[in-house]
Backbone bond lengths (Angstrom), bond angles and torsions (degrees), N, CA, C in turn:
res aa  C-N    CA-C-N  psi(-1)  N-CA   C-N-CA  omega(-1)  CA-C   N-CA-C  phi
1 M - - - 1.401 - - 1.530 108.40 -
2 A 1.282 115.93 145.26 1.456 123.99 174.96 1.478 107.13 -113.45
3 L 1.373 119.59 128.63 1.408 123.31 -175.41 1.577 108.57 -127.60
4 S 1.313 114.25 137.73 1.448 117.76 179.48 1.535 107.07 -138.94
5 V 1.336 119.54 145.36 1.429 126.92 178.72 1.516 107.75 -129.63
6 A 1.328 118.15 122.35 1.482 119.61 -179.33 1.484 111.40 -142.57
7 D 1.321 117.08 158.63 1.462 121.62 -179.95 1.523 107.63 -68.97
8 L 1.387 114.77 126.43 1.438 124.76 -175.67 1.515 108.64 -59.55
9 G 1.328 118.67 -40.63 1.453 122.99 -177.86 1.450 112.79 -59.78
10 V 1.363 117.82 -42.49 1.435 124.96 177.18 1.517 109.89 -63.89
11 L 1.305 117.26 -44.62 1.494 124.60 -178.80 1.584 107.33 -63.19
12 N 1.332 118.62 -39.48 1.438 120.15 177.97 1.512 112.45 -68.49
13 L 1.336 114.36 -34.50 1.483 114.69 179.23 1.546 114.23 -63.85
14 I 1.316 114.77 -35.79 1.450 116.58 -178.74 1.548 110.26 -100.05
15 N 1.324 117.06 8.84 1.489 124.68 176.23 1.544 110.60 57.81
16 Y 1.310 115.63 41.55 1.444 120.65 178.57 1.531 114.90 -77.04
17 R 1.313 115.05 129.54 1.433 119.83 172.29 1.509 109.36 -122.74
18 L 1.325 120.21 147.81 1.485 121.39 178.93 1.429 108.55 -63.80
19 P 1.443 116.20 119.83 1.470 118.40 179.94 1.497 114.84 -73.68
20 N 1.319 116.22 154.16 1.473 118.30 179.49 1.539 107.75 -95.54
21 P 1.345 117.52 109.76 1.415 119.57 -177.94 1.541 114.34 -62.20
22 F 1.283 115.33 -25.11 1.513 118.32 -179.85 1.495 110.63 -60.72
23 S 1.370 117.78 -42.97 1.485 122.01 -179.76 1.518 110.74 -67.30
24 R 1.327 117.09 -24.20 1.432 121.52 -176.47 1.566 107.72 -79.05
25 F 1.304 119.05 -49.67 1.437 125.89 -174.71 1.536 114.29 -81.48
26 Y 1.361 118.56 -29.25 1.384 121.80 -173.52 1.534 112.59 -118.73
27 R 1.293 117.33 32.65 1.539 120.75 178.03 1.503 109.28 -82.50
28 E 1.284 112.40 163.15 1.505 117.01 175.34 1.504 110.69 -65.62
29 R 1.333 115.68 137.61 1.417 122.51 175.65 1.497 110.77 -129.43
30 G 1.328 114.92 151.47 1.447 119.66 172.86 1.458 113.41 -71.30
31 L 1.317 118.30 166.21 1.422 120.94 176.62 1.622 107.41 -73.17
32 G 1.310 113.15 141.70 1.472 117.54 178.73 1.538 110.40 172.93
33 V 1.348 113.45 172.09 1.397 120.58 178.51 1.527 106.78 -128.90
34 T 1.315 120.00 132.53 1.417 124.60 -177.89 1.563 108.06 -123.10
35 T 1.249 117.14 130.57 1.531 119.63 175.05 1.524 106.80 -116.25
36 T 1.278 114.57 149.46 1.474 119.95 -178.81 1.489 111.29 -151.29
37 E 1.313 115.44 160.58 1.447 122.96 176.62 1.506 109.19 -108.54
38 T 1.388 121.24 118.57 1.403 122.03 -176.78 1.550 115.83 -88.98
39 L 1.376 115.80 2.86 1.479 119.72 -178.12 1.460 111.77 -55.85
40 M 1.427 116.58 -45.23 1.476 121.09 -175.06 1.508 112.15 -65.64
41 H 1.364 115.87 -22.83 1.495 117.79 -179.62 1.578 107.20 -81.36
42 L 1.284 118.79 -22.29 1.449 120.96 -179.46 1.463 115.63 -85.11
43 V 1.350 117.01 -27.83 1.454 124.34 178.78 1.495 110.38 -95.00
44 S 1.347 119.29 125.73 1.435 120.37 179.75 1.494 111.21 -67.28
45 S 1.300 116.04 137.22 1.485 122.06 -176.97 1.514 109.17 -101.40
46 G 1.361 117.67 26.28 1.474 120.44 -178.29 1.522 111.37 -75.25
47 E 1.325 114.19 166.60 1.481 119.00 177.66 1.483 107.17 -86.48
48 Y 1.318 118.10 131.02 1.462 119.79 -176.96 1.511 113.86 -94.85
49 G 1.348 117.62 -16.77 1.490 120.99 174.92 1.495 111.06 71.89
50 E 1.294 115.30 -171.29 1.451 124.36 -178.21 1.586 109.81 -92.24
51 K 1.288 115.58 157.86 1.448 122.62 -178.80 1.548 105.99 -68.52
52 G 1.379 115.03 130.78 1.409 121.49 178.01 1.526 112.64 94.86
53 E 1.314 118.47 -8.52 1.487 118.30 177.17 1.540 112.23 -67.64
54 D 1.353 113.57 155.92 1.431 117.20 175.90 1.573 110.42 -68.19
55 E 1.352 111.30 146.50 1.480 115.69 179.46 1.530 107.57 -79.25
56 V 1.337 116.29 150.30 1.419 124.60 178.33 1.547 110.18 -79.48
57 E 1.232 119.45 138.86 1.470 122.26 175.55 1.478 111.69 -56.39
58 A 1.323 121.26 124.95 1.430 122.27 178.01 1.520 113.31 -92.98
59 E 1.286 117.95 -22.08 1.476 120.88 178.21 1.484 109.29 -95.93
60 P 1.355 115.60 151.50 1.437 120.66 172.65 1.534 111.98 -57.99
61 R 1.288 114.61 147.54 1.491 123.63 -177.12 1.551 108.53 -67.40
62 R 1.361 113.22 129.73 1.480 117.30 179.33 1.544 105.54 -100.64
63 R 1.335 111.33 156.83 1.505 117.54 -178.19 1.455 107.48 -71.12
64 R 1.336 117.29 138.74 1.479 123.46 177.83 1.578 106.61 -121.89
65 E 1.362 113.05 160.78 1.429 117.47 176.05 1.509 110.75 -58.95
66 S 1.342 119.71 -33.14 1.474 121.42 -177.50 1.585 110.66 -69.38
67 D 1.346 117.89 -6.33 1.491 119.77 176.53 1.487 111.42 -71.16
68 Y 1.333 117.69 -17.86 1.468 124.52 -179.11 1.539 109.13 -110.97
69 D 1.333 112.16 141.89 1.488 114.26 174.57 1.527 107.25 -88.44
70 A 1.346 119.95 -170.95 1.450 127.01 -171.64 1.510 108.79 -61.96
71 E 1.389 118.28 -32.58 1.427 120.63 -176.77 1.511 114.22 -85.74
72 G 1.388 118.23 1.28 1.430 121.79 -176.34 1.521 115.58 72.66
73 M 1.350 114.51 28.50 1.480 116.90 179.92 1.551 110.93 -72.43
74 R 1.331 114.28 148.93 1.504 118.51 -179.28 1.466 108.75 -75.60
75 R 1.350 114.84 143.07 1.500 121.95 179.53 1.502 113.16 -133.32
76 D 1.330 118.68 -27.99 1.421 121.73 -171.29 1.562 111.40 -88.77
77 F 1.350 115.64 98.46 1.403 122.75 -169.47 1.537 111.68 -112.99
78 R 1.276 119.22 43.22 1.512 120.31 -177.72 1.569 108.84 -70.44
79 P 1.305 119.44 145.54 1.435 120.28 176.45 1.495 113.23 -74.98
80 S 1.355 119.85 -13.24 1.445 122.50 -179.19 1.466 108.97 -143.72
81 P 1.411 117.33 127.11 1.484 119.59 176.65 1.512 112.61 -71.06
82 T 1.324 115.92 -21.36 1.459 118.38 -176.18 1.519 107.56 -141.11
83 G 1.284 118.84 163.79 1.433 122.34 164.21 1.464 107.34 -90.89
84 I 1.307 118.48 -159.18 1.478 122.71 175.62 1.539 107.84 -79.20
85 L 1.309 116.50 119.98 1.469 120.70 -174.19 1.520 108.88 -106.95
86 P 1.328 120.65 126.88 1.461 120.66 172.13 1.546 107.45 -82.03
87 L 1.319 117.95 127.72 1.496 122.12 177.81 1.478 112.61 -123.00
88 M 1.299 114.62 152.07 1.431 119.47 173.92 1.517 107.88 -111.55
89 T 1.339 116.28 139.42 1.416 124.17 -179.43 1.580 110.47 -89.58
90 D 1.333 116.35 155.98 1.436 117.83 178.13 1.552 106.39 -85.84
91 S 1.298 117.70 -175.61 1.446 122.31 -176.02 1.518 113.27 -62.18
92 D 1.341 118.88 -20.07 1.449 121.72 175.09 1.496 113.94 -88.95
93 G 1.371 114.92 -1.28 1.488 118.13 179.84 1.521 112.48 82.36
94 V 1.305 116.38 22.75 1.474 123.34 179.28 1.522 110.88 -106.00
95 A 1.312 120.39 132.25 1.452 124.30 174.98 1.495 107.96 -119.63
96 R 1.312 118.11 144.69 1.432 121.36 -178.45 1.574 105.29 -128.61
97 V 1.356 113.49 139.46 1.443 119.35 177.86 1.526 108.24 -144.87
98 R 1.293 114.26 148.56 1.519 122.83 -179.40 1.524 105.01 -127.88
99 F 1.358 114.86 137.93 1.505 118.14 173.36 1.528 103.69 -155.52
100 K 1.290 112.43 157.88 1.486 122.03 177.14 1.518 108.82 -86.10
101 L 1.322 114.76 134.44 1.492 118.16 173.88 1.511 110.92 -83.88
102 P 1.376 115.96 145.80 1.468 116.54 171.26 1.537 109.61 -69.02
103 D 1.294 114.97 -179.43 1.463 119.78 -174.35 1.609 112.44 -86.72
104 N 1.301 114.81 8.04 1.485 118.08 -178.40 1.527 110.00 -65.07
105 L 1.338 118.65 134.18 1.434 123.47 174.75 1.500 106.25 -94.35
106 T 1.320 118.35 87.27 1.455 122.26 -169.30 1.533 107.77 -154.39
107 A 1.296 118.02 -170.08 1.416 125.42 173.99 1.515 108.01 -107.79
108 F 1.255 116.99 142.34 1.531 123.23 -179.76 1.573 106.09 -117.97
109 E 1.235 114.57 143.34 1.510 122.07 178.29 1.563 105.29 -107.91
110 V 1.335 112.44 124.30 1.516 117.63 175.14 1.480 102.34 -102.08
111 M 1.358 115.48 128.41 1.482 124.26 178.51 1.492 112.11 -125.47
112 A 1.269 116.49 133.45 1.505 122.00 -176.44 1.509 107.46 -134.23
113 V 1.284 117.48 141.88 1.498 127.34 172.41 1.535 106.12 -127.53
114 C 1.311 113.93 127.61 1.482 118.10 -175.44 1.542 111.36 -152.07
115 P 1.337 115.75 135.61 1.535 117.06 172.77 1.520 106.80 -75.97
116 D 1.325 115.73 146.06 1.464 117.17 174.82 1.551 108.31 -96.47
117 K 1.369 117.80 -169.61 1.408 117.87 -175.40 1.503 114.17 -67.47
118 G 1.329 114.33 -25.11 1.471 119.00 175.91 1.542 114.26 -84.63
119 F 1.328 115.14 8.07 1.451 123.69 -179.21 1.558 113.44 62.94
120 E 1.397 113.49 29.08 1.429 117.76 170.11 1.537 106.25 -94.09
121 V 1.289 115.40 150.31 1.456 120.44 -176.96 1.519 108.32 -90.76
122 R 1.304 116.73 129.86 1.471 126.13 178.27 1.466 110.03 -114.25
123 L 1.349 114.48 135.77 1.461 125.46 178.23 1.493 109.40 -106.89
124 W 1.322 119.92 140.86 1.427 122.24 178.34 1.475 107.95 -146.09
125 G 1.353 116.33 133.74 1.457 122.54 177.59 1.513 110.41 -143.26
126 R 1.269 115.32 139.32 1.470 121.43 179.20 1.523 107.83 -148.91
127 S 1.333 117.50 145.16 1.440 115.03 176.64 1.575 108.44 -118.59
128 F 1.303 113.79 159.26 1.467 120.70 176.76 1.495 109.52 -142.58
129 V 1.349 118.02 151.99 1.428 122.71 -177.25 1.487 110.43 -105.76
130 V 1.336 116.26 138.09 1.460 123.16 175.66 1.555 109.32 -107.09
131 S 1.253 115.77 126.13 1.466 120.65 179.82 1.531 110.49 -142.91
132 K 1.293 117.10 171.39 1.439 123.53 175.36 1.569 106.58 -110.22
133 S 1.327 115.51 156.64 1.447 119.53 -175.62 1.566 108.11 -70.94
134 I 1.359 117.96 -33.91 1.487 122.24 178.09 1.500 108.10 -122.75
135 L 1.264 117.30 129.37 1.493 120.66 -177.97 1.549 106.13 -130.11
136 L 1.367 112.19 131.34 1.492 120.63 176.71 1.535 108.17 -107.20
137 Q 1.322 114.88 125.15 1.463 120.16 174.79 1.486 109.49 -117.67
138 P 1.327 115.31 130.44 1.511 116.84 179.54 1.499 109.45 -68.96
139 S 1.293 113.74 147.81 1.510 119.78 179.63 1.547 106.17 -129.22
140 F 1.294 115.20 118.18 1.489 121.43 -179.40 1.560 108.33 -120.70
141 P 1.364 117.76 156.35 1.409 120.95 173.72 1.510 111.65 -58.80
142 R 1.301 121.92 154.30 1.469 122.63 -179.79 1.510 110.71 -74.42
143 F 1.317 118.84 -31.59 1.499 120.06 -175.58 1.569 105.99 -132.49
144 A 1.325 110.74 148.01 1.518 118.49 173.50 1.489 106.48 -153.40
145 R 1.336 112.83 146.06 1.550 118.69 -179.98 1.523 106.24 -116.57
146 V 1.280 112.59 165.92 1.509 119.34 176.94 1.529 109.97 -54.48
147 E 1.241 119.96 135.55 1.478 125.94 176.16 1.523 111.59 69.83
148 T 1.342 118.92 20.54 1.449 121.49 177.02 1.520 108.98 -97.48
149 F 1.328 115.73 132.42 1.444 118.31 174.56 1.585 106.76 -86.63
150 L 1.288 114.19 139.35 1.452 119.18 -178.64 1.487 108.69 -137.35
151 R 1.372 112.22 162.67 1.450 116.30 174.75 1.517 107.56 -118.30
152 A 1.302 113.81 138.78 1.429 119.34 174.74 1.527 111.90 -114.93
153 G 1.251 116.21 149.53 1.468 117.99 178.77 1.438 116.28 -132.49
154 V 1.306 120.51 -165.32 1.399 123.91 -179.48 1.558 110.99 -137.88
155 V 1.255 118.69 130.60 1.428 120.85 175.60 1.508 107.55 -93.26
156 I 1.303 117.22 127.07 1.453 121.49 -177.71 1.534 107.65 -105.96
157 L 1.278 116.16 124.48 1.468 123.78 179.55 1.502 107.80 -112.87
158 N 1.325 114.04 122.96 1.515 120.45 177.97 1.549 106.37 -105.35
159 H 1.350 115.12 109.97 1.457 120.14 177.40 1.467 111.75 -95.25
160 S 1.356 118.50 5.14 1.441 116.41 -179.77 1.512 108.95 -91.39
161 T 1.314 118.41 179.27 1.453 121.93 -178.98 1.522 112.48 -94.43
162 E 1.368 114.27 -6.76 1.451 117.76 -178.49 1.510 111.85 -105.59
163 E 1.278 116.35 154.29 1.473 124.23 177.45 1.555 107.84 -72.39
164 R 1.344 116.30 135.39 1.480 119.83 -178.99 1.508 111.11 -127.72
165 S 1.356 117.14 153.15 1.444 123.08 176.14 1.562 106.66 -111.01
166 V 1.333 118.53 125.11 1.470 123.13 -177.11 1.483 106.62 -121.44
167 S 1.349 117.34 135.75 1.490 118.94 174.93 1.501 105.69 -126.62
């Protein structure tokens, strides 16, 4: 199974839809013969750098305490919490994965492509929304002129089920 999780807003900007691999691999093709050399696919084409250089991180970046300042402000705004992950299912056909979400208050799209027992390709997509229980939105006047004094405020949104006091 291949699994990917991405920011739904970014996917909508580029009009991305989960492609159907069946149509890619089993489309109609004209008659012909193609020959190829697979050696370049076996040898990594990465940049090796100079001797003594620091190695590049191979694993995705994990959230650290230093990602937040003293007030707990959000800082990790990656468009995708994961890359494309290859997963194996158990004997019941269930796969489990854990990953840390970035601090984006948005919707994420989970997309999976998996062959079933009959070797048919199955596509699966589902989105989920990430939010905070209390959200503060700045509120400014619509218009201001030079040397105008104005008042700005904050709209407090309580998305929890309990009453809260905010100062």
